[in-house]
C-alpha positions in Angstrom: 0.1 0.0 -0.1 3.0 2.5 1.1 4.5 1.9 -2.8 1.1 3.0 -4.7 1.3 6.3 -2.3 4.9 6.7 -3.6 3.9 6.3 -7.1 1.3 8.4 -7.0 3.1 11.0 -5.7 6.3 10.6 -8.0 3.3 10.7 -11.1 2.2 14.2 -9.7 5.2 15.6 -9.3 6.4 14.5 -12.9 3.2 16.1 -14.0 3.8 19.5 -12.4 7.2 19.2 -14.3 5.8 18.5 -17.3 3.1 21.0 -17.4 5.9 23.9 -15.9 8.0 23.0 -18.6 5.0 23.1 -21.2 4.2 26.7 -19.3 7.8 28.1 -19.6 8.4 27.2 -23.1 4.8 28.9 -24.2 5.8 31.9 -22.3 9.3 32.2 -24.2 7.5 31.7 -27.4 5.3 34.5 -26.4 8.2 36.3 -25.3 10.2 35.8 -28.8 7.4 36.9 -31.1 6.0 39.7 -29.7 7.5 43.2 -30.6 6.6 45.4 -27.5 4.0 47.0 -30.0 6.5 48.3 -32.3 6.0 48.4 -35.9 7.9 49.3 -39.3 6.3 52.4 -40.6 9.0 52.7 -43.5 9.1 49.4 -45.0 12.4 48.1 -43.4 14.3 51.3 -45.0 15.9 52.5 -42.1 18.3 55.1 -43.7 14.9 57.6 -44.5 12.9 57.0 -41.1 12.2 59.3 -38.6 11.9 56.8 -36.3 15.2 55.3 -36.8 17.2 56.6 -33.9 14.8 55.3 -30.6 13.9 52.2 -33.3 14.5 48.9 -31.9 13.2 46.3 -34.3 15.9 43.9 -35.8 16.3 45.8 -38.8 17.1 49.0 -37.3 19.2 47.3 -34.6 21.3 45.8 -37.8 21.5 49.0 -39.4 22.9 50.9 -36.4 25.6 48.4 -35.8 26.6 49.0 -39.4 26.4 52.4 -39.0 28.9 52.3 -36.0 31.6 50.1 -38.2 31.6 52.5 -41.2 
């Protein structure tokens, strides 16, 4: 009888870990796909964009890095 309680507890803990991992992966996926409300308004042409200095989108960050190297 004692053995079945340990198995049940083990299954419960494994379930918690499993669901925690699923929730964590979902949270990471949401974070990676979210852009914090920022959208490109200049079709990805950063050089003539008025919002370029404060932009945090990947294209703008890449353009800024290229400018620093030049």
